[in-house]
C-alpha positions as CSV (number, residue, x, y, z in Angstrom):
1,M,1.4,-10.6,35.1
2,A,0.7,-8.9,31.8
3,Q,-1.7,-10.7,29.4
4,R,-0.2,-12.1,26.3
5,V,-1.4,-11.5,22.7
6,T,-0.4,-13.6,19.8
7,V,0.2,-11.7,16.5
8,I,0.1,-13.9,13.4
9,G,2.2,-12.4,10.6
10,G,5.4,-10.4,10.8
11,G,4.9,-8.0,7.9
12,F,4.5,-4.2,8.4
13,A,1.0,-4.8,9.9
14,G,2.2,-7.4,12.3
15,L,5.2,-5.5,13.5
16,T,3.3,-2.3,14.1
17,T,0.5,-4.1,15.8
18,A,3.1,-5.7,18.1
19,Y,4.7,-2.3,18.7
20,Y,1.4,-0.8,19.9
21,L,0.4,-3.8,21.9
22,L,3.8,-3.5,23.8
23,Q,3.1,0.2,24.3
24,E,-0.1,-0.9,26.0
25,G,1.9,-3.0,28.4
26,L,0.8,-6.4,26.9
27,E,3.1,-9.4,26.2
28,V,3.5,-10.3,22.6
29,R,4.3,-13.5,20.8
30,L,4.7,-12.9,17.0
31,L,4.5,-15.8,14.6
32,E,5.9,-15.5,11.1
33,R,5.8,-18.2,8.4
34,E,8.9,-16.9,6.6
35,G,12.5,-16.6,7.8
36,R,12.4,-12.8,7.9
37,T,10.0,-10.0,9.0
38,G,8.7,-7.3,6.6
39,G,6.4,-9.2,4.3
40,L,6.2,-7.4,1.0
41,V,8.4,-4.5,2.3
42,G,12.1,-4.7,1.9
43,T,15.2,-3.2,0.3
44,R,17.8,-4.9,-1.9
45,R,21.3,-3.3,-1.9
46,T,22.7,-3.8,-5.3
47,P,25.9,-2.5,-7.0
48,E,23.8,0.1,-8.9
49,G,21.8,1.3,-5.9
50,L,18.8,0.6,-3.7
51,V,15.9,-1.5,-5.0
52,E,12.7,-1.5,-3.0
53,T,10.6,-4.7,-3.2
54,A,7.4,-2.8,-2.5
55,A,6.7,0.7,-1.2
56,N,9.5,3.2,-1.6
57,G,8.2,5.4,1.2
58,I,5.3,6.0,3.5
59,L,2.9,8.9,3.8
60,N,4.0,10.8,6.9
61,S,1.9,11.4,10.0
62,A,2.4,12.5,13.6
63,R,1.8,8.9,14.6
64,L,4.6,7.7,12.2
65,E,7.0,10.3,13.4
66,A,6.4,9.4,17.1
67,M,7.0,5.7,16.4
68,C,10.1,6.3,14.4
69,R,11.6,8.5,17.2
70,E,10.9,5.7,19.6
71,I,12.5,3.0,17.6
72,G,15.4,5.2,16.5
73,V,14.8,5.3,12.7
74,P,15.2,8.8,11.3
75,L,13.0,9.7,8.4
76,E,13.9,11.9,5.4
77,P,11.7,14.1,3.3
78,P,11.7,13.6,-0.5
79,R,13.8,15.8,-2.8
80,R,12.2,19.0,-4.0
81,E,12.1,17.9,-7.6
82,S,9.9,14.9,-6.6
83,R,6.9,17.3,-6.4
84,A,6.6,17.0,-10.2
85,R,4.2,14.1,-10.9
86,Y,3.1,13.2,-14.4
87,I,0.2,11.5,-16.2
88,W,0.9,10.6,-19.8
89,R,-1.6,11.9,-22.3
90,G,0.2,12.1,-25.6
91,G,3.3,13.0,-23.5
92,P,4.1,13.6,-19.9
93,R,1.8,16.2,-18.4
94,R,1.7,17.6,-14.9
95,Y,-1.9,18.6,-15.6
96,P,-3.5,16.2,-18.1
97,L,-6.9,17.7,-18.6
98,T,-8.1,20.1,-21.3
99,L,-9.8,23.4,-20.4
100,A,-13.2,22.0,-21.3
101,E,-12.6,19.0,-19.0
102,T,-11.5,21.2,-16.2
103,L,-14.6,23.4,-16.5
104,R,-16.8,20.3,-16.6
105,A,-15.2,19.0,-13.4
106,G,-15.6,22.3,-11.7
107,V,-19.3,22.6,-12.7
108,G,-19.8,19.0,-11.5
109,L,-18.3,19.6,-8.1
110,V,-20.3,22.8,-7.6
111,G,-23.5,21.2,-8.9
112,N,-23.1,18.1,-6.7
113,V,-22.4,19.9,-3.4
114,G,-24.0,17.7,-0.7
115,R,-24.0,14.7,-3.1
116,W,-20.3,14.0,-3.2
117,R,-20.5,11.0,-0.8
118,P,-20.4,7.8,-2.9
119,R,-23.6,5.8,-3.1
120,P,-23.7,2.1,-2.0
121,K,-22.2,-0.2,-4.7
122,E,-21.1,2.8,-6.8
123,T,-17.9,2.3,-8.7
124,I,-15.1,4.9,-9.0
125,A,-15.9,5.2,-12.8
126,S,-19.6,5.8,-12.1
127,W,-18.9,8.3,-9.3
128,G,-16.4,10.2,-11.4
129,G,-18.8,10.3,-14.4
130,R,-21.6,11.6,-12.1
131,V,-19.5,14.3,-10.4
132,L,-16.4,15.1,-12.5
133,G,-17.2,14.1,-16.1
134,H,-15.4,11.7,-18.4
135,G,-12.1,13.5,-19.0
136,A,-11.3,14.2,-15.3
137,T,-12.4,10.6,-14.4
138,E,-10.4,8.8,-17.1
139,Y,-7.2,10.9,-17.1
140,G,-7.2,11.9,-13.4
141,L,-9.2,9.9,-11.0
142,V,-9.1,6.4,-12.5
143,T,-5.5,6.7,-13.5
144,A,-4.4,8.0,-10.1
145,L,-6.3,5.5,-8.1
146,G,-5.3,2.7,-10.5
147,G,-1.7,3.5,-9.6
148,I,-2.4,3.1,-5.9
149,Y,-4.9,0.2,-5.9
150,A,-4.0,-1.6,-9.1
151,G,-7.7,-2.1,-9.7
152,D,-10.2,-1.7,-12.4
153,G,-11.9,1.7,-12.2
154,S,-15.2,0.2,-13.5
155,R,-15.2,-2.1,-10.5
156,L,-13.3,-0.2,-7.7
157,S,-15.6,0.7,-4.9
158,A,-16.1,4.5,-4.5
159,S,-17.3,4.0,-0.9
160,L,-14.2,2.0,0.2
161,I,-11.8,4.4,-1.5
162,L,-13.5,7.9,-1.3
163,G,-15.7,7.4,1.7
164,P,-14.9,9.2,5.0
165,R,-12.2,7.6,7.1
166,E,-13.3,5.9,10.2
167,R,-13.2,8.0,13.4
168,R,-14.6,7.2,16.8
169,P,-17.2,9.6,18.3
170,G,-15.5,12.5,20.0
171,Q,-12.1,11.5,18.6
172,A,-9.9,14.6,17.8
173,P,-8.6,15.1,14.2
174,P,-5.1,13.7,13.8
175,R,-2.2,16.0,14.5
176,R,-0.2,17.2,11.6
177,P,3.3,15.9,11.1
178,R,6.4,18.1,11.0
179,V,7.1,17.0,7.4
180,R,4.2,16.5,5.0
181,G,4.1,14.0,2.2
182,T,6.0,10.8,1.6
183,V,9.0,10.1,3.8
184,A,11.5,7.2,4.1
185,P,14.6,6.1,6.0
186,R,17.8,7.2,4.1
187,G,18.9,3.6,3.6
188,G,15.5,2.4,2.3
189,M,12.4,0.8,3.8
190,Q,14.3,-2.1,5.1
191,E,15.7,0.2,7.8
192,L,12.1,0.8,9.1
193,I,11.5,-3.0,9.2
194,D,14.8,-3.7,10.9
195,G,14.2,-0.9,13.4
196,L,10.7,-2.2,14.3
197,T,11.9,-5.8,14.6
198,H,14.8,-4.8,16.9
199,W,12.6,-2.6,19.0
200,V,9.8,-5.1,19.6
201,E,12.3,-7.8,20.4
202,Q,14.1,-5.5,22.9
203,A,10.7,-4.7,24.4
204,G,10.1,-8.3,25.2
205,A,8.2,-9.7,22.2
206,R,9.1,-13.2,21.2
207,I,9.3,-13.6,17.4
208,E,9.1,-17.2,16.1
209,Y,10.0,-17.8,12.5
210,H,8.9,-20.5,10.0
211,Q,5.6,-20.9,11.9
212,R,2.2,-21.7,10.3
213,A,-0.4,-20.9,12.9
214,E,-4.1,-21.6,13.5
215,V,-6.2,-19.3,15.6
216,D,-7.1,-20.5,19.1
217,P,-10.5,-18.8,19.7
218,D,-9.7,-18.6,23.5
219,C,-6.4,-17.0,23.0
220,P,-6.2,-13.2,22.3
221,T,-4.9,-13.0,18.8
222,V,-4.5,-10.5,16.0
223,V,-4.2,-11.9,12.5
224,C,-2.0,-9.6,10.3
225,T,-1.6,-11.6,7.2
226,S,-2.9,-11.6,3.6
227,A,-6.6,-12.5,3.2
228,R,-5.8,-16.0,2.0
229,E,-3.4,-16.8,4.8
230,A,-5.9,-15.3,7.3
231,A,-8.5,-17.6,5.8
232,D,-6.3,-20.7,6.4
233,C,-5.5,-19.9,10.0
234,L,-9.1,-18.8,10.9
235,A,-10.9,-21.7,9.2
236,P,-10.9,-24.1,12.2
237,A,-12.0,-21.5,14.8
238,A,-14.3,-19.3,12.5
239,P,-15.2,-21.2,9.3
240,A,-17.6,-18.5,8.1
241,V,-14.8,-15.9,8.4
242,G,-12.4,-18.2,6.6
243,E,-14.8,-18.8,3.8
244,T,-15.5,-15.1,3.4
245,L,-11.8,-14.2,3.3
246,R,-11.2,-16.8,0.6
247,R,-13.7,-15.0,-1.7
248,I,-11.6,-11.8,-1.8
249,E,-10.1,-11.3,-5.2
250,M,-6.3,-10.7,-4.9
251,L,-4.3,-8.9,-7.5
252,S,-0.7,-9.7,-8.6
253,L,2.0,-7.2,-9.2
254,V,5.4,-7.1,-10.9
255,T,8.0,-4.4,-10.5
256,V,11.1,-4.0,-12.5
257,T,13.8,-1.6,-11.2
258,A,16.0,-0.6,-14.1
259,F,19.3,1.4,-13.9
260,Y,20.6,3.4,-16.8
261,A,23.3,5.9,-17.5
262,R,21.9,9.4,-16.9
263,Q,20.8,11.5,-19.9
264,A,20.1,15.2,-20.2
265,G,16.5,14.6,-21.2
266,D,15.5,12.4,-18.3
267,L,12.3,13.4,-16.6
268,A,12.8,14.6,-13.1
269,G,10.0,14.0,-10.6
270,F,8.2,11.4,-8.6
271,G,7.1,9.4,-11.6
272,C,4.5,9.0,-14.4
273,L,1.2,7.1,-14.6
274,F,-0.1,5.7,-17.8
275,P,-3.9,5.7,-18.6
276,R,-5.0,2.5,-20.3
277,D,-5.6,4.1,-23.7
278,Q,-2.1,5.5,-24.1
279,G,-0.4,2.4,-25.4
280,F,1.7,1.4,-22.3
281,R,1.6,-2.0,-20.6
282,A,2.9,-0.5,-17.4
283,R,0.6,1.1,-14.9
284,G,3.3,3.6,-14.1
285,V,7.0,4.3,-13.4
286,L,8.8,5.8,-10.4
287,F,11.9,7.9,-10.9
288,N,13.7,6.7,-7.8
289,D,16.8,8.9,-8.0
290,S,14.6,12.0,-8.1
291,I,12.5,11.0,-5.1
292,F,15.0,10.4,-2.2
293,E,18.7,11.3,-1.8
294,G,21.2,8.5,-2.0
295,R,19.2,5.9,-3.9
296,S,21.6,5.6,-6.8
297,G,24.3,7.3,-8.7
298,F,22.6,6.2,-11.9
299,R,19.2,6.8,-13.4
300,S,16.9,4.5,-11.4
301,E,13.4,3.7,-12.5
302,T,10.8,1.2,-11.1
303,W,8.3,0.1,-13.7
304,I,5.1,-1.3,-12.2
305,F,2.9,-3.9,-13.9
306,G,-0.1,-6.1,-13.2
307,G,-3.2,-5.6,-11.2
308,A,-6.7,-6.2,-12.4
309,H,-6.1,-5.5,-16.1
310,D,-3.0,-7.6,-16.5
311,P,-2.9,-10.6,-14.2
312,G,-0.8,-12.8,-16.6
313,I,2.3,-10.6,-16.5
314,V,3.4,-12.2,-13.2
315,D,4.1,-15.4,-15.2
316,L,6.4,-13.8,-17.8
317,D,10.1,-14.8,-17.7
318,E,12.9,-12.3,-17.0
319,T,13.8,-11.9,-20.7
320,T,10.3,-11.1,-21.8
321,L,9.8,-8.7,-18.9
322,G,12.9,-6.9,-19.9
323,E,11.5,-6.6,-23.5
324,V,8.2,-5.2,-22.1
325,V,10.2,-2.5,-20.1
326,A,12.3,-1.7,-23.1
327,R,9.2,-1.1,-25.3
328,D,7.4,1.1,-22.7
329,R,10.5,3.0,-22.0
330,E,11.3,3.7,-25.7
331,R,7.7,5.0,-26.0
332,M,8.2,7.3,-23.0
333,T,11.7,8.6,-23.8
334,G,12.0,8.2,-27.6
335,R,15.4,6.4,-26.9
336,T,16.6,2.8,-26.9
337,D,19.0,3.0,-23.9
338,A,20.5,-0.3,-22.8
339,P,20.0,-0.9,-19.1
340,L,22.9,-1.3,-16.8
341,A,20.9,-3.8,-14.7
342,L,17.3,-5.0,-14.1
343,Y,15.9,-6.3,-10.9
344,T,12.5,-8.0,-10.9
345,T,10.1,-8.5,-7.9
346,R,7.0,-10.6,-8.3
347,W,4.1,-10.6,-5.9
348,P,1.4,-13.1,-6.8
349,A,-1.8,-12.2,-4.9
350,A,-0.2,-9.0,-3.4
351,L,-3.2,-6.7,-3.0
352,P,-6.9,-7.1,-2.4
353,H,-9.1,-5.8,-5.2
354,Y,-11.0,-2.9,-3.6
355,D,-14.0,-3.5,-5.7
356,V,-17.7,-3.4,-5.1
357,A,-17.7,-7.1,-4.2
358,L,-15.3,-6.4,-1.4
359,E,-17.5,-3.5,-0.2
360,Q,-20.5,-5.9,0.0
361,M,-18.4,-8.5,1.7
362,L,-17.1,-6.1,4.4
363,S,-20.6,-4.7,5.0
364,G,-21.8,-8.2,6.0
365,F,-18.6,-9.6,7.5
366,P,-19.2,-12.6,9.8
367,Q,-18.7,-12.4,13.5
368,L,-15.1,-13.0,14.7
369,P,-14.4,-14.9,17.9
370,P,-14.5,-12.5,20.9
371,H,-10.7,-12.5,21.4
372,V,-9.7,-12.3,17.8
373,R,-9.0,-9.2,15.6
374,L,-7.9,-8.7,12.0
375,G,-5.1,-6.4,10.8
376,G,-4.9,-7.0,7.1
377,N,-4.8,-4.6,4.1
378,Y,-8.2,-5.9,2.9
379,L,-10.2,-4.2,5.7
380,G,-10.4,-0.6,4.5
381,G,-7.1,0.8,3.5
382,I,-4.2,0.1,1.2
383,G,-0.9,1.8,2.0
384,L,1.4,1.6,4.9
385,A,0.0,4.8,6.5
386,R,-3.5,3.3,6.6
387,I,-2.1,0.0,8.0
388,L,-0.3,1.9,10.7
389,D,-3.5,3.6,11.8
390,R,-5.3,0.3,11.9
391,S,-2.5,-1.3,13.9
392,A,-2.8,1.4,16.6
393,R,-6.6,1.1,16.7
394,V,-6.6,-2.7,16.9
395,A,-4.0,-2.7,19.7
396,D,-6.1,-0.2,21.6
397,E,-9.2,-2.4,21.2
398,M,-7.3,-5.5,22.3
399,A,-5.9,-3.7,25.4
400,A,-9.4,-2.5,26.3
401,L,-10.8,-6.0,25.9
402,L,-8.1,-7.5,28.2
403,T,-8.1,-4.8,30.8
404,G,-11.8,-3.9,30.9
405,R,-11.2,-0.3,30.3
406,P,-13.3,1.6,27.7
407,V,-12.0,2.0,24.2
């Protein structure tokens, strides 16, 4: 009889962990506190077009391609025009640095050969200032990473973000995917969640909804929830772990997807990021109808707010959020177009702050019970691609633990 593993959490991390555990020949029981799988990830189908509640795609890999072939979910590449990505510096620029800043960054990279690796407790801003110079740090590195991690560049950990990715001794480099870059199902990210859910159920996993779980230290378990939920379910079995997880700072996000009539002057591309000194409240905006085919027949933009610098925006009402979008959009376009529709998604405590405090916490993380593993996004990688990699690794470790084979 196959050994059974309990997976707590039915978001992307929990579903992909269940998928890889089943691939290892183990039985899976998946517990989800909500009435649906997917966690943050989902797609709303509105009269104006698709609205993603979180990620609009996933960085492709050979691992992702293999999984999606198995579960029967085709992936599509982005449109060619999405290659254009902008950073605002007095206007939308595909390259925001001056010649002097470019030369300073080049000299810094050459002069620091062999010293690029981040130092312990070094922040992104400090690392950038040491290696690249102020301009490339503020209008390149900090802005780009702030768009991904929603953090404060003066606190983000350079080691966690820029340090080498974990690889086991002797492990071969990952194979390249057929299509490079961000990909997504044609009907939105909900198709990936639905495909995973259907596959794991058909493969024998038992999914139980509306379940609040506590970890049994004697039962093989993978906890794939947010840090705060993991703290709650681990506290009885591993109180030191629960206390550590409760100290992780979590960042809140708000997205507003707005639809407009198309105009000749609309920017085409993936989107635009806004450095903090450029007068925008938003961290950035995605141009959805330029990224993937079939997202909308209208101009579709997703405005992203919140994170370390603006925690209070999650509490604003719909009317006020609409006014914030209108002000930022007028600054970006020079126009006062009325939206056809606005759709808001709020995620209190959505992402861990990948700051120096988290780096220190992870370096001295308490011992887990022998049969327990963690699969959350607070462990060394934000983004669905990094979560997918961790799910495969954790499933491999759990299978090795239960079967006695080497990892």
